[in-house]
mmCIF file of the C-alpha atoms, coordinates in Angstrom:
data_MODEL
# 
_entry.id   MODEL 
# 
loop_
_atom_site.group_PDB 
_atom_site.id 
_atom_site.type_symbol 
_atom_site.label_atom_id 
_atom_site.label_alt_id 
_atom_site.label_comp_id 
_atom_site.label_asym_id 
_atom_site.label_entity_id 
_atom_site.label_seq_id 
_atom_site.pdbx_PDB_ins_code 
_atom_site.Cartn_x 
_atom_site.Cartn_y 
_atom_site.Cartn_z 
_atom_site.occupancy 
_atom_site.B_iso_or_equiv 
_atom_site.pdbx_formal_charge 
_atom_site.auth_seq_id 
_atom_site.auth_comp_id 
_atom_site.auth_asym_id 
_atom_site.auth_atom_id 
_atom_site.pdbx_PDB_model_num 
ATOM 1   C CA . MET A 1 1   ? -8.380  52.167 52.463 1.00 0.00 ? 1   MET A CA 1 
ATOM 2   C CA . VAL A 1 2   ? -11.721 50.509 51.761 1.00 0.00 ? 2   VAL A CA 1 
ATOM 3   C CA . TRP A 1 3   ? -13.408 52.863 54.222 1.00 0.00 ? 3   TRP A CA 1 
ATOM 4   C CA . LEU A 1 4   ? -11.875 55.869 52.459 1.00 0.00 ? 4   LEU A CA 1 
ATOM 5   C CA . ILE A 1 5   ? -13.234 54.674 49.100 1.00 0.00 ? 5   ILE A CA 1 
ATOM 6   C CA . SER A 1 6   ? -16.651 54.183 50.682 1.00 0.00 ? 6   SER A CA 1 
ATOM 7   C CA . ILE A 1 7   ? -16.589 57.713 52.137 1.00 0.00 ? 7   ILE A CA 1 
ATOM 8   C CA . VAL A 1 8   ? -15.568 59.264 48.819 1.00 0.00 ? 8   VAL A CA 1 
ATOM 9   C CA . LEU A 1 9   ? -18.317 57.399 46.969 1.00 0.00 ? 9   LEU A CA 1 
ATOM 10  C CA . SER A 1 10  ? -20.930 58.431 49.516 1.00 0.00 ? 10  SER A CA 1 
ATOM 11  C CA . PHE A 1 11  ? -19.917 62.107 49.371 1.00 0.00 ? 11  PHE A CA 1 
ATOM 12  C CA . LEU A 1 12  ? -19.674 62.236 45.580 1.00 0.00 ? 12  LEU A CA 1 
ATOM 13  C CA . GLY A 1 13  ? -22.923 60.348 45.026 1.00 0.00 ? 13  GLY A CA 1 
ATOM 14  C CA . PRO A 1 14  ? -26.041 62.130 43.858 1.00 0.00 ? 14  PRO A CA 1 
ATOM 15  C CA . GLN A 1 15  ? -27.975 63.700 46.708 1.00 0.00 ? 15  GLN A CA 1 
ATOM 16  C CA . ARG A 1 16  ? -31.542 62.670 47.291 1.00 0.00 ? 16  ARG A CA 1 
ATOM 17  C CA . GLY A 1 17  ? -34.153 65.204 48.296 1.00 0.00 ? 17  GLY A CA 1 
ATOM 18  C CA . ASN A 1 18  ? -33.049 67.670 50.937 1.00 0.00 ? 18  ASN A CA 1 
ATOM 19  C CA . THR A 1 19  ? -36.322 67.685 52.890 1.00 0.00 ? 19  THR A CA 1 
ATOM 20  C CA . PHE A 1 20  ? -35.027 69.859 55.711 1.00 0.00 ? 20  PHE A CA 1 
ATOM 21  C CA . ASN A 1 21  ? -33.194 72.348 53.435 1.00 0.00 ? 21  ASN A CA 1 
ATOM 22  C CA . LEU A 1 22  ? -29.830 71.699 55.075 1.00 0.00 ? 22  LEU A CA 1 
ATOM 23  C CA . SER A 1 23  ? -26.720 73.458 53.828 1.00 0.00 ? 23  SER A CA 1 
ATOM 24  C CA . HIS A 1 24  ? -24.016 71.481 52.051 1.00 0.00 ? 24  HIS A CA 1 
ATOM 25  C CA . ILE A 1 25  ? -21.739 71.568 55.101 1.00 0.00 ? 25  ILE A CA 1 
ATOM 26  C CA . ASN A 1 26  ? -24.567 70.305 57.319 1.00 0.00 ? 26  ASN A CA 1 
ATOM 27  C CA . LEU A 1 27  ? -25.145 67.411 54.922 1.00 0.00 ? 27  LEU A CA 1 
ATOM 28  C CA . ILE A 1 28  ? -21.441 66.545 55.090 1.00 0.00 ? 28  ILE A CA 1 
ATOM 29  C CA . LEU A 1 29  ? -21.439 66.676 58.886 1.00 0.00 ? 29  LEU A CA 1 
ATOM 30  C CA . LEU A 1 30  ? -24.546 64.508 59.003 1.00 0.00 ? 30  LEU A CA 1 
ATOM 31  C CA . GLN A 1 31  ? -22.906 61.988 56.686 1.00 0.00 ? 31  GLN A CA 1 
ATOM 32  C CA . LEU A 1 32  ? -19.818 61.937 58.925 1.00 0.00 ? 32  LEU A CA 1 
ATOM 33  C CA . THR A 1 33  ? -21.971 61.129 61.961 1.00 0.00 ? 33  THR A CA 1 
ATOM 34  C CA . ILE A 1 34  ? -22.894 57.953 60.118 1.00 0.00 ? 34  ILE A CA 1 
ATOM 35  C CA . ASP A 1 35  ? -19.557 57.111 58.526 1.00 0.00 ? 35  ASP A CA 1 
ATOM 36  C CA . LEU A 1 36  ? -17.253 57.584 61.526 1.00 0.00 ? 36  LEU A CA 1 
ATOM 37  C CA . PRO A 1 37  ? -19.123 55.106 63.772 1.00 0.00 ? 37  PRO A CA 1 
ATOM 38  C CA . ILE A 1 38  ? -19.157 52.648 60.868 1.00 0.00 ? 38  ILE A CA 1 
ATOM 39  C CA . LEU A 1 39  ? -15.365 52.941 60.679 1.00 0.00 ? 39  LEU A CA 1 
ATOM 40  C CA . ALA A 1 40  ? -15.094 52.272 64.419 1.00 0.00 ? 40  ALA A CA 1 
ATOM 41  C CA . ILE A 1 41  ? -17.341 49.219 64.105 1.00 0.00 ? 41  ILE A CA 1 
ATOM 42  C CA . TRP A 1 42  ? -15.304 47.909 61.166 1.00 0.00 ? 42  TRP A CA 1 
ATOM 43  C CA . MET A 1 43  ? -12.057 48.335 63.084 1.00 0.00 ? 43  MET A CA 1 
ATOM 44  C CA . LEU A 1 44  ? -13.391 46.620 66.197 1.00 0.00 ? 44  LEU A CA 1 
ATOM 45  C CA . ALA A 1 45  ? -14.841 43.740 64.170 1.00 0.00 ? 45  ALA A CA 1 
ATOM 46  C CA . ILE A 1 46  ? -11.673 43.234 62.141 1.00 0.00 ? 46  ILE A CA 1 
ATOM 47  C CA . ASN A 1 47  ? -9.494  43.414 65.259 1.00 0.00 ? 47  ASN A CA 1 
ATOM 48  C CA . GLY A 1 48  ? -11.693 40.957 67.145 1.00 0.00 ? 48  GLY A CA 1 
ATOM 49  C CA . ALA A 1 49  ? -11.879 38.473 64.278 1.00 0.00 ? 49  ALA A CA 1 
ATOM 50  C CA . SER A 1 50  ? -8.144  38.612 63.614 1.00 0.00 ? 50  SER A CA 1 
ATOM 51  C CA . SER A 1 51  ? -7.341  38.216 67.331 1.00 0.00 ? 51  SER A CA 1 
ATOM 52  C CA . PHE A 1 52  ? -9.613  35.195 67.506 1.00 0.00 ? 52  PHE A CA 1 
ATOM 53  C CA . LYS A 1 53  ? -7.944  33.775 64.380 1.00 0.00 ? 53  LYS A CA 1 
ATOM 54  C CA . ARG A 1 54  ? -4.475  34.232 65.939 1.00 0.00 ? 54  ARG A CA 1 
ATOM 55  C CA . TYR A 1 55  ? -5.658  32.495 69.109 1.00 0.00 ? 55  TYR A CA 1 
ATOM 56  C CA . ALA A 1 56  ? -7.126  29.614 67.104 1.00 0.00 ? 56  ALA A CA 1 
ATOM 57  C CA . ALA A 1 57  ? -3.852  29.279 65.185 1.00 0.00 ? 57  ALA A CA 1 
ATOM 58  C CA . SER A 1 58  ? -1.870  29.242 68.430 1.00 0.00 ? 58  SER A CA 1 
ATOM 59  C CA . ILE A 1 59  ? -3.825  26.241 69.776 1.00 0.00 ? 59  ILE A CA 1 
ATOM 60  C CA . LYS A 1 60  ? -4.193  24.354 66.507 1.00 0.00 ? 60  LYS A CA 1 
ATOM 61  C CA . ASP A 1 61  ? -2.521  21.249 67.970 1.00 0.00 ? 61  ASP A CA 1 
ATOM 62  C CA . SER A 1 62  ? -4.877  21.035 70.947 1.00 0.00 ? 62  SER A CA 1 
ATOM 63  C CA . PRO A 1 63  ? -8.132  19.041 70.876 1.00 0.00 ? 63  PRO A CA 1 
ATOM 64  C CA . ASP A 1 64  ? -10.221 22.201 70.337 1.00 0.00 ? 64  ASP A CA 1 
ATOM 65  C CA . GLY A 1 65  ? -7.808  23.799 67.894 1.00 0.00 ? 65  GLY A CA 1 
ATOM 66  C CA . GLN A 1 66  ? -9.323  22.457 64.683 1.00 0.00 ? 66  GLN A CA 1 
ATOM 67  C CA . ALA A 1 67  ? -12.870 23.409 65.696 1.00 0.00 ? 67  ALA A CA 1 
ATOM 68  C CA . LEU A 1 68  ? -11.861 26.908 66.808 1.00 0.00 ? 68  LEU A CA 1 
ATOM 69  C CA . ASN A 1 69  ? -9.954  27.397 63.564 1.00 0.00 ? 69  ASN A CA 1 
ATOM 70  C CA . LEU A 1 70  ? -13.140 26.593 61.651 1.00 0.00 ? 70  LEU A CA 1 
ATOM 71  C CA . VAL A 1 71  ? -15.125 29.023 63.807 1.00 0.00 ? 71  VAL A CA 1 
ATOM 72  C CA . SER A 1 72  ? -12.500 31.744 63.326 1.00 0.00 ? 72  SER A CA 1 
ATOM 73  C CA . ASN A 1 73  ? -12.640 31.258 59.547 1.00 0.00 ? 73  ASN A CA 1 
ATOM 74  C CA . GLY A 1 74  ? -16.411 31.682 59.691 1.00 0.00 ? 74  GLY A CA 1 
ATOM 75  C CA . LEU A 1 75  ? -16.043 34.799 61.818 1.00 0.00 ? 75  LEU A CA 1 
ATOM 76  C CA . LEU A 1 76  ? -13.619 36.309 59.311 1.00 0.00 ? 76  LEU A CA 1 
ATOM 77  C CA . ILE A 1 77  ? -16.105 35.607 56.511 1.00 0.00 ? 77  ILE A CA 1 
ATOM 78  C CA . VAL A 1 78  ? -18.908 37.278 58.481 1.00 0.00 ? 78  VAL A CA 1 
ATOM 79  C CA . VAL A 1 79  ? -16.762 40.379 59.068 1.00 0.00 ? 79  VAL A CA 1 
ATOM 80  C CA . LEU A 1 80  ? -15.796 40.475 55.382 1.00 0.00 ? 80  LEU A CA 1 
ATOM 81  C CA . TYR A 1 81  ? -19.476 40.178 54.425 1.00 0.00 ? 81  TYR A CA 1 
ATOM 82  C CA . PHE A 1 82  ? -20.354 43.025 56.823 1.00 0.00 ? 82  PHE A CA 1 
ATOM 83  C CA . VAL A 1 83  ? -17.735 45.318 55.272 1.00 0.00 ? 83  VAL A CA 1 
ATOM 84  C CA . LEU A 1 84  ? -18.724 44.429 51.698 1.00 0.00 ? 84  LEU A CA 1 
ATOM 85  C CA . GLN A 1 85  ? -22.399 44.963 52.482 1.00 0.00 ? 85  GLN A CA 1 
ATOM 86  C CA . SER A 1 86  ? -21.641 48.423 53.855 1.00 0.00 ? 86  SER A CA 1 
ATOM 87  C CA . ILE A 1 87  ? -19.644 49.319 50.754 1.00 0.00 ? 87  ILE A CA 1 
ATOM 88  C CA . THR A 1 88  ? -22.258 48.098 48.304 1.00 0.00 ? 88  THR A CA 1 
ATOM 89  C CA . GLY A 1 89  ? -24.853 50.210 50.138 1.00 0.00 ? 89  GLY A CA 1 
ATOM 90  C CA . VAL A 1 90  ? -23.138 53.281 48.674 1.00 0.00 ? 90  VAL A CA 1 
ATOM 91  C CA . PHE A 1 91  ? -23.926 52.361 45.058 1.00 0.00 ? 91  PHE A CA 1 
ATOM 92  C CA . PRO A 1 92  ? -27.764 52.522 44.770 1.00 0.00 ? 92  PRO A CA 1 
ATOM 93  C CA . PRO A 1 93  ? -27.983 56.349 44.553 1.00 0.00 ? 93  PRO A CA 1 
ATOM 94  C CA . TYR A 1 94  ? -25.798 56.195 41.442 1.00 0.00 ? 94  TYR A CA 1 
ATOM 95  C CA . PHE A 1 95  ? -28.395 54.051 39.659 1.00 0.00 ? 95  PHE A CA 1 
ATOM 96  C CA . VAL A 1 96  ? -31.613 55.814 40.683 1.00 0.00 ? 96  VAL A CA 1 
ATOM 97  C CA . VAL A 1 97  ? -33.102 57.941 37.927 1.00 0.00 ? 97  VAL A CA 1 
ATOM 98  C CA . PRO A 1 98  ? -34.458 61.242 39.301 1.00 0.00 ? 98  PRO A CA 1 
ATOM 99  C CA . HIS A 1 99  ? -38.035 62.134 38.423 1.00 0.00 ? 99  HIS A CA 1 
ATOM 100 C CA . GLY A 1 100 ? -38.769 65.371 36.721 1.00 0.00 ? 100 GLY A CA 1 
# 
């Protein structure tokens, strides 16, 4: 859902200079070549962090369980930061005042 909001904001945002005079459909396809790999990276990161968290929870009573739980919490925070940073990268074009 968050990825969908990010995609909509990036497509509806003001376009910067079209240096290569690309058509609108070419700009959309170019944007998709960026956004689809980002979705794949998000999914892999979220899956990996949640799998590690489940493993840490399953061994919480072992000697390493408490330490791995702390590491898994940190990993979840890093993944959350990565996703939020990607989403906030969509907003700057909305605040740039065009010259002219």
